[in-house]
N, C-alpha and C positions, 0 to 999 in steps of 0.2 A: 633505663627505668621504664617499666611497663605500667600503664594506667588501665584500670578496670572499672567498669560500671556494673553494679548489681541492681537488679530490679526485683521488687517484692510486691505482691498483690495482697491487699487486705480488704475486708468487707465493710468496715465501719470505723468511726473515729477512735473507738476504744482500742481496736486492733492496731490502728495506725500509731497511737501513742505508745502502746506496748512495744511495737517494732522499733520506734525511734529510741526508746529507753534501752532496748536490747543492743541496738547498734552503738549507742553511746558507751555502754558497758564494754563493748568489744573494742573501743578505742577510736571510733569515728567521731570527728568533731561535728558539732551541731551545724556549723556553717557549711559542711559538706554533705548534709542530708537534705534531699529535696523531696517534697511531697506533691504529687500531681493528683488532682481530683476531677471528677466529672459527675454530671447529673444523670441519673438512670433514665430520665424521660426522653 
């Protein structure tokens, strides 16, 4: 079995929510979706 990590970059919370919904539609479980954030300052 091969495990794979995919990384996506979004610009704001709305894009993040849309990406999460898209991944869930593709069959990813919410507990396997991780969101990392940072402050632009």
